C-alpha positions, -999 to +999 in steps of 0.1 A: +801-413+230+821-442+241+815-478+239+831-511+253+825-545+234+805-569+249+795-609+242+760-602+233+763-566+221+780-535+225+782-513+259+777-476+246+779-440+267+763-415+253+745-380+257+726-383+226+690-382+247+705-350+265+718-334+231+682-334+215+662-327+251+687-293+251+674-283+215+657-247+214+629-245+189+635-244+155+625-248+119+637-281+121+614-289+147+584-279+125+598-300+099+590-327+123+554-314+132+543-310+098+555-345+083+545-363+109+516-346+124+496-337+096+484-372+091+456-370+123+442-344+098+436-369+075+424-394+105+397-365+112+389-356+073+379-397+074+356-399+104+339-364+098+331-371+064+319-406+069+293-395+096+283-364+076+277-385+043+258-415+062+221-402+056+234-395+021+250-432+013+214-446+029+196-424+001+184-440-034+212-430-061+243-432-041+257-461-059+255-482-027+225-508-009+233-491+026+214-486+059+227-450+074+230-473+111+252-496+092+275-462+078+274-449+117+272-489+133+288-512+116+314-495+092+322-471+120+330-500+144+346-520+114+369-491+108+379-489+148+385-524+147+407-523+118+428-494+141+431-516+168+444-546+152+469-525+130+481-509+160+489-541+172+504-554+141+525-523+133+535-511+169+556-546+172+572-542+138+575-503+148+597-510+180+615-541+162+622-523+129+625-485+134+599-458+131+607-440+099+605-473+081+568-482+098+556-448+094+561-448+058+546-478+054+514-474+077+506-439+055+506-460+021+484-487+034+462-454+045+469-441+011+456-470-010+429-481+011+411-450+013+417-447-024+398-479-030+370-467-011+363-440-035+350-464-059+333-491-034+299-507-056+285-524-029+284-526+010+308-554+016+336-534-008+330-501+017+331-524+045+366-545+041+381-512+030+372-490+057+383-517+079+419-516+062+417-478+062+417-482+099+443-511+099+464-484+084+458-458+105+459-475+139+498-483+127+501-446+127+492-438+159+521-461+171+548-448+150+542-418+149+536-409+185+567-428+194+590-407+170+575-373+177+585-380+216+617-390+207+623-360+185+610-332+204+626-318+231+616-322+268+603-288+276+580-286+241+569-329+240+534-318+259+523-291+243+533-305+207+518-340+212+487-329+222+482-300+196+498-328+167+469-351+181+443-322+182+449-316+152+425-344+141+398-315+145+415-299+117+408-323+094+373-329+114+365-288+100+375-298+066+357-332+063+325-312+076+329-282+050+339-308+025+307-331+032+285-298+026+299-298-008+297-336-014+262-336-002+253-307-028+234-327-059+232-294-074+272-295-077+279-334-075+258-357-085+246-380-053+269-412-065+299-389-071+308-364-042+312-388-015+335-405-037+356-378-043+357-370-005+377-404-001+396-394-031+407-361-017+419-382+014+443-402-007+456-372-027+463-356+008+483-385+020+503-388-007+514-351-004+522-357+033+544-391+023+567-368+001+571-349+031+577-374+051+608-387+036+625-358+050+622-372+087+649-386+100+649-421+121+647-414+159+684-414+170+673-427+199+658-455+184+690-459+162+715-455+194+696-489+213+695-509+181+735-511+177+734-483+152+746-451+170+769-440+143+740-434+124+726-419+156+751-396+160+754-383+123+715-376+126+719-358+157+748-341+144+731-330+112+700-316+132+725-293+158+746-281+127+707-271+112+699-253+145+733-235+149+734-222+116+696-209+120+704-191+150+738-178+143+751-191+178+765-223+195+742-242+216+746-251+251+764-280+265+743-309+271+738-322+307+737-363+314+749-391+295+733-427+299+749-461+291+732-485+276+735-524+264+724-527+229+700-553+221+686-556+186+652-567+197+630-574+231+609-602+237+572-598+233+571-613+269+597-593+284+575-563+276+544-577+286+560-580+321+579-546+320+543-526+313+521-550+333+542-562+359+566-536+365+550-506+358+515-519+369+500-484+381+512-469+346+491-497+331+458-492+350+463-447+340+470-456+305+437-480+301+413-458+322+428-429+300+420-447+267+387-464+278+371-429+287+382-408+258+377-437+230+338-444+243+329-403+243+348-396+210+341-425+182+304-427+198+300-389+193+320-384+164+304-408+143+270-404+156+265-364+159+251-360+123+223-386+129+214-371+162+208-335+144+190-352+114+167-373+135+159-352+166+162-318+153+155-325+117+185-309+100+189-316+067+214-340+058+235-319+036+235-290+065+252-311+093+286-302+086+283-270+094+273-278+131+303-305+133+327-278+121+317-254+148+324-285+177+358-297+156+368-261+158+359-264+201+380-292+199+411-279+182+410-252+203+415-274+236+447-291+230+459-258+214+447-234+241+457-255+272+486-277+257+513-252+274+497-257+304+505-296+305+541-286+309+538-258+332+511-267+354+521-303+353+503-336+336+485-348+369+464-315+375+456-310+337+449-345+326+426-348+356+408-314+354+402-319+316+389-354+318+364-347+349+354-309+337+342-328+303+325-357+321+304-332+342+297-306+318+286-336+297+262-346+323+248-312+323+241-312+282+225-347+292+202-331+313+192-303+292+187-329+263+163-348+283+143-319+291+139-313+256+151-276+263+183-274+234+182-267+199+204-280+172+222-245+178+222-247+216+230-286+214+262-277+194+271-250+219+271-272+245+293-298+227+313-276+220+323-263+256+324-304+266+348-312+239+367-283+247+383-301+277+381-332+262+404-329+232+429-318+255+422-348+279+419-374+250+450-359+234+470-362+266+463-400+267+485-406+239+509-385+255+504-406+288+511-436+271+544-427+250+561-412+279+557-433+308+572-467+292+607-474+284+621-468+251+621-506+239+584-507+243+569-473+238+552-482+200+540-516+216+528-498+244+514-468+229+492-500+205+482-521+232+465-492+251+452-478+223+438-511+210+424-518+242+408-490+253+394-483+218+381-518+213+363-513+249+350-477+239+356-476+200+338-506+192+309-508+214+303-474+214+296-464+178+275-500+178+255-489+210+251-450+203+238-461+165+213-483+182+202-461+208+202-429+188+183-453+159+151-457+183+142-422+183+134-417+222+155-389+236+158-412+268+181-435+251+201-408+239+204-393+274+218-428+285+242-425+259+256-393+267+258-403+305+277-433+301+304-415+283+301-386+310+307-418+337+338-431+322+355-395+313+350-388+352+362-420+362+394-418+343+396-382+356+398-396+392+421-421+381+445-396+366+441-371+397+461-404+419+481-423+397+494-401+368+530-394+362+547-360+368+567-361+334+566-327+323+600-308+313+617-345+319+635-368+296+621-399+281+650-417+302+644-402+335+601-408+334+610-443+325+644-464+324+655-478+291+654-518+296+689-520+283+704-493+304+733-502+329+742-491+358+784-498+362+797-494+326+833-497+310+839-473+285+862-465+261+866-439+235+851-450+199+876-453+171 
């Protein structure tokens, strides 16, 4: 590494990004996956449990005076609204103060809020802490996806990001099965079981918090913010661990980048970069998030209600059905993730969105004809969401890699917040209203709206998706601090 002093900062030439990208997969990378990725399991647990226990919370003796529609509609929308606000609030701080500091704080916020949800004594308390739980989770989206993309080698970034975001559904399986236990009044009292599910989420968050302490700050972030010696120490330590594990020296890195270090980037500059310099990419990110947010937030929060209302499935059995579609959701990113690094982003993003949308149109048609049972509807959703899950996960991957380093967390936060506000807040409210009427045609309409938005996003991706597979982040989007003609001298 070399550096030259400048009036407004230092100009640094470094191979740190290339050194990170040329690393082979190792145990250290698994530490990153476990420390950062497992939070989506908690998110899946949260969302699924609430959807499945909605009918129990509305029953006499639950300890809360609340209706099922309020749980799947109002509380769900507040959770998503909290996530949107949290993403914007924490996203800006993540770009300014670092990935590690923020992913520790946001997880602590989630832990406290979900623990306090467990002791809800009135509807307003439940609503408040659902909002604050979402507030913590929203910050996680920005901090975690930024850190993952900046620490994972370019050759593996697509599949790892998809699988990590898809691990939400591992939590959904756990939440489904846990809700079966929580709703069994033969084991737990009606006002106790649902509280223990939230308490368990807090305990798991505490475990993850302890593991996460071992994850370092992003060397890329350190480098840009004038802490290049710390960045060098982090990368040297990683390289030493991997060489010790493999028993052989690592290959030489290829490529350097020169940057002019800055402590911060103004919000105006971030906005101008994303919406003026990268206008087409902004349209892509917004389209992908709206499609997946409406589909997932509407269906995830309302699937249990559909089963009980239209197919008369007992409330304490909906978890079995949800566990099946949750498993299908996780298998999508798991089995298709590698293709995002080989076949490419454009082909895979557009095809997964389009396929899931078309299959959902087919499901809506069959549901409207009355030819589906609880089992066959679940099977149809399992197939639809196999593709939709891979597509939805790729939305987070896309916005985290197609904008400059200095705007990464804020870009993730912005597109998540806008897309989710458009689809994730209106989705649960509209879907709860449509399904509560008990009319088949209303639920078919909700399915068709979600399908249309997924297909539209797929068409946008077919034209605008960026070929980011196996490319360094700095090659995909040049950092705002990069300079072309550096004057460098050796570090002392």
